[in-house]
Legacy VTK file of the C-alpha trace (Angstrom):
# vtk DataFile Version 3.0
C-alpha trace
ASCII
DATASET POLYDATA
POINTS 218 float
16.480 4.988 5.406
13.127 4.083 3.904
11.804 2.831 7.234
13.051 5.963 8.977
11.481 8.225 6.348
8.129 6.453 6.680
8.294 6.715 10.472
9.354 10.370 10.447
6.628 11.502 8.057
3.808 9.295 9.363
2.496 11.950 11.762
0.572 14.841 10.246
1.833 18.210 11.447
5.217 16.953 12.675
8.131 19.375 12.255
11.017 18.564 9.899
14.420 20.100 9.209
14.809 21.575 5.730
17.941 21.128 3.599
18.804 24.809 3.200
21.369 24.301 0.452
18.551 23.305 -1.920
16.339 26.260 -2.801
14.355 25.262 -5.892
12.339 22.608 -4.015
11.609 21.992 -0.348
13.577 18.921 0.719
13.708 17.686 4.311
16.435 15.804 6.173
16.231 12.201 7.336
19.030 10.833 9.532
19.936 7.278 10.574
23.406 6.915 12.129
25.819 7.975 9.333
23.140 7.809 6.656
21.449 10.983 5.426
18.483 11.365 3.110
16.402 13.981 1.326
12.596 13.718 1.425
10.347 15.617 -0.965
6.929 16.228 0.696
4.498 15.488 -2.125
0.860 16.404 -1.482
-0.188 12.726 -1.289
2.912 11.020 0.150
6.552 11.854 0.960
9.241 10.527 -1.375
12.818 9.694 -0.383
14.567 11.167 -3.448
18.260 10.916 -2.494
20.464 9.288 0.150
24.121 9.006 1.101
26.512 9.106 4.040
27.553 11.998 6.247
31.251 12.896 5.736
31.745 16.241 7.467
34.241 18.465 5.627
34.497 16.111 2.643
33.192 16.845 -0.879
31.714 13.331 -0.706
29.478 14.382 2.194
25.847 13.773 1.255
24.669 17.341 1.778
27.703 18.838 0.010
27.327 16.469 -2.937
23.579 17.126 -3.117
24.110 20.895 -3.256
26.959 20.608 -5.784
24.833 18.380 -7.991
21.940 20.845 -7.788
24.180 23.781 -8.776
25.703 21.817 -11.666
22.218 20.860 -12.911
21.174 24.531 -12.736
24.208 25.531 -14.813
23.361 22.931 -17.457
19.735 24.060 -17.525
20.659 27.723 -17.956
23.101 26.818 -20.705
20.447 24.934 -22.683
17.394 27.145 -22.064
16.641 30.786 -22.821
14.667 31.381 -19.631
17.343 31.126 -16.969
16.596 29.803 -13.508
16.879 32.283 -10.663
17.333 29.629 -7.980
20.778 28.491 -6.864
19.987 24.817 -7.470
17.942 22.672 -9.870
16.731 19.292 -8.559
13.775 18.360 -10.785
15.653 15.219 -11.859
15.423 13.873 -8.290
11.637 14.042 -8.094
9.343 11.081 -8.870
8.289 10.643 -12.487
5.071 9.246 -13.932
6.764 5.827 -14.067
7.645 6.088 -10.367
4.040 6.883 -9.458
2.722 4.030 -11.598
5.271 1.662 -10.021
4.133 2.745 -6.561
0.491 2.016 -7.452
1.413 -1.410 -8.850
3.399 -2.302 -5.735
0.589 -1.051 -3.495
-1.847 -3.300 -5.382
0.512 -6.269 -5.081
0.845 -5.722 -1.322
-2.947 -5.639 -0.944
-3.392 -8.882 -2.892
-0.774 -10.613 -0.722
-2.632 -9.500 2.402
-5.902 -10.810 0.961
-4.336 -14.134 -0.038
-3.184 -14.555 3.554
-6.273 -13.253 5.361
-9.169 -14.797 3.423
-8.224 -18.521 3.664
-7.574 -18.011 7.384
-11.037 -16.470 7.851
-12.578 -19.413 5.997
-10.647 -21.892 8.163
-11.770 -20.240 11.400
-15.386 -20.191 10.278
-15.216 -23.832 9.204
-14.275 -24.681 12.784
-17.073 -22.827 14.607
-19.597 -21.757 11.939
-19.422 -18.118 13.028
-18.641 -15.007 11.043
-14.979 -13.975 11.157
-13.725 -10.620 9.946
-10.483 -8.890 8.994
-10.040 -5.133 8.746
-7.909 -3.781 5.937
-6.938 -0.173 5.230
-10.215 1.114 3.783
-12.611 -1.849 4.044
-13.303 -5.028 5.995
-13.993 -8.605 4.918
-16.288 -11.017 6.721
-16.604 -14.748 6.068
-19.130 -17.259 7.375
-19.129 -20.943 6.487
-21.851 -23.458 7.238
-20.874 -27.088 6.719
-23.746 -29.589 6.556
-22.121 -32.903 7.425
-22.228 -35.207 4.440
-23.758 -32.559 2.210
-22.843 -29.095 0.934
-20.529 -26.534 2.499
-22.048 -23.069 2.160
-19.771 -20.003 2.290
-20.838 -16.356 2.453
-18.458 -13.442 2.157
-19.224 -9.787 2.750
-17.276 -6.587 2.135
-17.896 -3.621 4.395
-16.932 -0.282 2.888
-16.474 1.037 -0.616
-14.391 -0.994 -3.069
-14.196 -1.119 -6.836
-15.925 -3.898 -8.758
-12.619 -5.405 -9.874
-11.391 -5.606 -6.263
-14.589 -7.414 -5.268
-13.872 -9.931 -8.005
-10.320 -10.409 -6.699
-11.639 -11.024 -3.170
-14.128 -13.647 -4.354
-11.534 -15.351 -6.536
-9.242 -15.872 -3.521
-11.848 -17.813 -1.507
-10.585 -21.422 -1.730
-12.614 -24.261 -3.167
-15.278 -22.126 -4.872
-16.274 -21.947 -8.531
-15.437 -18.379 -9.663
-18.663 -18.331 -11.714
-20.793 -19.626 -8.833
-21.043 -16.492 -6.711
-24.499 -15.025 -6.155
-25.342 -11.709 -4.458
-27.026 -12.012 -1.065
-29.240 -9.693 0.971
-28.249 -11.239 4.295
-25.700 -13.442 5.997
-26.830 -16.657 7.726
-27.013 -14.962 11.149
-27.842 -11.332 10.353
-29.069 -8.815 7.841
-26.632 -6.703 5.854
-25.768 -3.210 6.983
-26.055 -0.182 4.747
-22.421 -0.183 3.646
-22.087 -3.924 3.039
-22.300 -6.178 0.011
-22.358 -9.974 0.175
-22.153 -13.064 -2.010
-22.552 -16.806 -1.446
-21.206 -19.953 -3.024
-20.752 -23.682 -2.432
-17.283 -24.757 -1.316
-15.663 -27.962 -2.461
-15.575 -30.326 0.523
-12.050 -31.494 -0.280
-10.797 -27.895 -0.193
-12.585 -27.382 3.112
-11.001 -30.506 4.576
-7.559 -29.369 3.423
-8.032 -26.023 5.194
-8.992 -27.806 8.400
-5.898 -30.013 8.141
-3.768 -26.843 8.141
LINES 1 219
218 0 1 2 3 4 5 6 7 8 9 10 11 12 13 14 15 16 17 18 19 20 21 22 23 24 25 26 27 28 29 30 31 32 33 34 35 36 37 38 39 40 41 42 43 44 45 46 47 48 49 50 51 52 53 54 55 56 57 58 59 60 61 62 63 64 65 66 67 68 69 70 71 72 73 74 75 76 77 78 79 80 81 82 83 84 85 86 87 88 89 90 91 92 93 94 95 96 97 98 99 100 101 102 103 104 105 106 107 108 109 110 111 112 113 114 115 116 117 118 119 120 121 122 123 124 125 126 127 128 129 130 131 132 133 134 135 136 137 138 139 140 141 142 143 144 145 146 147 148 149 150 151 152 153 154 155 156 157 158 159 160 161 162 163 164 165 166 167 168 169 170 171 172 173 174 175 176 177 178 179 180 181 182 183 184 185 186 187 188 189 190 191 192 193 194 195 196 197 198 199 200 201 202 203 204 205 206 207 208 209 210 211 212 213 214 215 216 217
């Protein structure tokens, strides 16, 4: 259901079928075989707020149960509050809370770090092999890595970020580069083979030769 919801709402301007039995909020249908879901189209991202199975004619049918739950919630609200609701249903309890939004941001950050932990060592390994700059594009920025190994001496590594990122994310990127002292990064005005572009920032460091050898063994 989650995969289907993401796929169905990925295209801006696509048409969706509304759940008409719910009238206090706009909820759209998502269907996968016997599964049914309700998606709330938040301004920033759609949220799958309820799901169940289709049982036509049964009170356990997802749409019937969703509507019944909304009407029961409305009755409770009107019983406990002076200002009665004029809608037929009340579904505020289904919508994402502050905790949900914070959880989403935390999980989004964790996913980004996992991508970086996979991409950056691989860029370093490729550059160790040929000495060229290798890049990886992420959602809103790109990372470039160039390593120059002087046989028997130091292994120089430069890393650049193209695009706008926060200072703490830059620190995370640099910390993931293997075999480098976290306190040894220095800002650079150019990479070994080219000058920096207007939207780039770069740093350099010395990589531990044992760490470099281990990457090459992989």
